[in-house]
N, C-alpha and C positions, 0 to 999 in steps of 0.2 A: 397347196391350200385349196379348199373346195369353194367354188363359186367366186362371187365378187363381194366387196365389203362396203360399197357405197351406201347401202341401205341399213347398215348396222350402226346403232348408236353406241359408240365406243367411249368409255370413260378415259380420263387422263391417267398418266402414269401414277400420279400421287393417289388417285382414287383407287386404282388397281391395288397398289401396295396397302392402302388402308383397309380395303375389304379383306385382303388375305391375312393381314395381321389380326383382324378381329376374329376371323375363323380359327386361327391357330392359337391365339392367346390362351384360352382355357387349358388346352392340352400342354402348352409350354409351361404355364404356371404349375400344373400338376407334376410335370417332369422335374422341375426345379425343386418342388416341394418334397420329392422323394430323396433328395440328397441329404447328407449329414447337415445338421443345422448350420454349422460354421461355413462349410463349402457352399451351402445353399444361400447363405447371407452374401457371400462374395459373388456368387453367380447373379443374384438379384441386383447387386450393385453394378456389376459389369453390364447387365441388361438395361440399366437405367431405371429400374423400378424403385430403388430405395437408396438411402445414404448409408454411410459406414456404421451408423447406429441401428440400421435395420428399419428406419422410419420410411414409410412409403413416400415417394416423390412423384406425384401425378404429372408434373411437368418435366420429368427427367427425359433425357434423350436416349431412346432405346434403339436408335438406328432405323434404317429404312425397311429392314426385313426383306431384302431382295431375294435371298435364297429360299426362304419359306414361300414367298410368292411364286417363284419359279416352280417349286414342287407342285403347288396346287394347280397352276396353269398347265403344267405338263400333263396332269391327269385330265383336266378339262379339255385339253387339246386333242386327246385321243378318245373323247366321248364318254369319259367316266365322271362320276360325281367327285367334286373336290374333296369331300369328306374322306374318301379312301386314301388320299395322299397326306392327310394330317400327320400320321406318324413319321412319314418321310420329311415333311416340313419341319417338324420338331427336331428331328435328328440333324438335319443340315444346319439349322439355326444354333443348336448346341455345339456342333463341330466348329462352326464359324466363330462362336464366342470363345471356345477353347483356343482356337488358333490366335485370336487377338490377344488373349491373356499371355500366351507364351511368346508371341511376336514382340509384345511390348517389353517383356523381360530381356529377350535376346537383343533388341535394338536399343534398349535403355530409354525408350520413349516414356517420358514422365506424364504425358497428357493423353487422354482418350476421350473424345466427345466433350471437350472443353472442361474436363475435371480430372483430378489425379487418376492415373491408371491404377489398376488393382494392385500391382506390385508396390506402387508408391503409397497407396492407402493402407494396405495390409501387410506388406513385406513380400520379398521375393519367393521364399519357400511357400507361404500360404497361397500366393497367386499361381504357382506351378501346380500345387495340389488341387486348387479349384479347377484349373484347366483339365487336369487328369480326371476329376470327378465328372465334369461335363462330357468328356469324350466317352467315358465308361457308360454314362447314362444314355448317351445318344445311341450307342450300339445295342445296349440292352433293350431300350425302348423299341427300336426298329425290329429287333429279333422277335419281339412279342407281338408284332402286327398280326391281326387275325387274317385268315385266308391262306391262299396258296402261294403268295408271292414274297413272303418274308425272307426266305433264304436268298433269293435272287437280289432282293433289295440290300441285304446286309453285304453280300459279295460286292455289289456295285459301290456301296459306301466305303468299304475297306480298300477297294482298288483306288478310289479317289483319295483316300487318306494317304496311301503309299505315294501317289503322285504329289500330293500337297507337301509331304515331308521331303521328298526329293527336290521339289522346287525351292523350298525354304533352305535346304542344305546348300543348293547351288547359289542362292542369293547371298548367303553368309560367306561362302567361299569366294564369290566374286569380289567382295570388299578387299580381299588381300591380293588380288591380281592386278597387274599393271594396267595403265590406261592405254598404252600403245606397245608395239613390238610383238614378238612371238607369243607371249603369254596373255595378250589382250583378249577381252571378251568379244566374241563375234556376234553378229546380229541373230544368227540361228540359235546360238547358245542362249542369248537373252530371251528369245521367244519360247524356247523350251522351258526355261526357268519360269517365265511368267505364266505359261500354260499350266504348269504344275502348281505353282504357288496360288494363282488366282482362278485360272480357268477350270481346273479339275473339279472344284466344289460347285461352281456354277453349272457346269455340264452335268454333274452328278445330281444336282437338285432337279433340273428339268427331267433327266432320265428316270429318277426315282418316281416322280409323279406318273410317268408313262408305265414303268414297271408295275407299280401298285394298281394302276388302272387296267392292267392286263394287255398292254399293247404288244405287238410282235417286235422281235429284235431289230429289224431294219428301222422301224419308227423310233425305237428307244435310242438306237445309235445316231440317228439324224438329230434328235433333240440333244443328246450329249455333245455332238459336234457343234451345234448352234450355241450351246452354253459355253463351250470352251473358247469359241471365237469371241463371244461376248466378254469372257474373262480377259482375253488379250486386249480388247478395246478398253475395258474397265481399267486394266493395269496401266495402259498408255495414258489414260486420263489421270490416274493417280500419280503417275510420274510427273505430269505437268503441274498438278496441284501441290506436289511435294516441293517444287521450286518456286512457283508463283502463286500458290493458293493463299487465300485469306484465312488466317488462323481462326477467325470468328466463325467461318463456315466449315473448315476442315476439322476444327477441334484439336489441331496439332500445331506445334511451332513451325514457322516457315524455315526452309533451308535445312531441315533435319537430315534429309537424304544426302545433301552436299557435305555436311559435317561428318557423316559416317563414311563417306566415300562410296556410296551406293552406285552401282553400275545401272543407271536408269536409261531408258530409251532416248530421252532428250539429250543427255550428255553424250552418249555413244554416237548418236546421229550427228551431233554438232562436231565432234572430233573427226568424223569420217569425211567431213566436207572439204578439208584441205585449205580453207581460206585463212587469211591473216588472223581473224578472230579465233579460228580453230587452233592455229598454232600457239597463240597466246594462251588460250584455254588449256592446251596440253601442258604448257610450261607451268602454269599455275597449279594444275592438279598434280603434277609430278613432284612439286616441291614439298608439299605437306597438306594435311587436312586443313581446309579453309577455315580461317577465323571468321567472325561475324562480318567484318569489313570485307574480307576477301571473298566471302560467299556472295555478297552483293555483286561484286565484279564478275565472279564466275557465272552467276545467273544472267547477267547482262551479255556476257560473251556467248553463252549457250544460245540465247535468243538471236544475237547478231549472226551467229554461224548457222542458223537455220534449224536448231534442234527442236525448238518449240513447234514450228510449223511442220517439221517432219513427223513429230509425234502425234499431232492432230491428224495428219494423213494416215498414220498407222492405225489410229483409233477408227477412222472412217472405213478403212479397208476391212478391218476385222468386223466392224458392225455390218458392212455389206455382206461379208461371208456368212455371218450369223443369220442374216435375213434370208440369204440364198438357201441355207440348210433348212430353215423353216419351210420355205416354199417348196422344197423337194419332198416334203413329207405329207402324208394324207391327214391333215389336221382339221379339226372343226373350225368353222369360219370365225366365230366370235372370239374363241380363245386364241386363235392364231393372230387375229388383229390386235388383241390385247397384249400379246407377247411382243408384237412389232412395235407398238406404242411404248411399252415398257423398255424394250431394248434401246429405242431412240432416246428416251428420257434419261437413261443411265449414262449413255455415252455423250450426251449433249451438254454436260455440265460446263465445259470450257470451249465449246465449238463456236 
């Protein structure tokens, strides 16, 4: 990073996210408006813009817009105008929404942002179709970006999509693997899965901004690396929230990951401790998918065995690695500081 930041008036993480959402929103509305009316209606519902009747919901939850913000900040960080990265911001937001629609189907999650998931509101087939439409629109829109960087941007998005699919595939496969013994999921396997499932698109978002801003490849690579580490921190925090989060905040039922047998960092770290609580936890998990009552006991044992604390440490380590990657790149001072504030705000939800 260039220079010092003490004399720079830096907004809060929420202010950064709000500014970026406002810049991207017109183009995002236009992209959704180009979909078939039915898939567009489902997309608008998924984005929190309307209800199932298509009636606008000004107070609907449309999410934080993290990925679109990263794309804009990636461009600003390499000295470009944020406007050049708007097509990338739209693309990653559409891909993120596509992934949520399909994830909810695969995980049978009935709630998303405190209301019925798209598949519960419209049906499984329509939800899958809406996700497909969003993915197609994301790639098509990015391919039509003016200038000389469209091809490189599309290649980077497609690479991230391949990583995302691979990570999601491993996440689903992990559910059917044992908690201990030769077939158990190891820590490096878990990190590889989380980097693909969550980190790839965050890294892509930052890198897309830099690509569209005309940055050299080493700078693009550094931003991609920072985003991937941010994704690992983000996933660690999500693992904590999946067990101990408040449904009023997360918008999803508590203990959903435990009921599905998800191999999360918190549970894997707890089992690795070898304590009495870890042994009891292993016995409980090996017997059957936990009922509601058993899930409470599992959550208690995970915490007692150190799983929650270990996952906080994992989030901090990857947040530090993300910041190190930013510091290693020649970024503009203000945007670099905003990225640092945003990174901390995203990882600090349970710290």
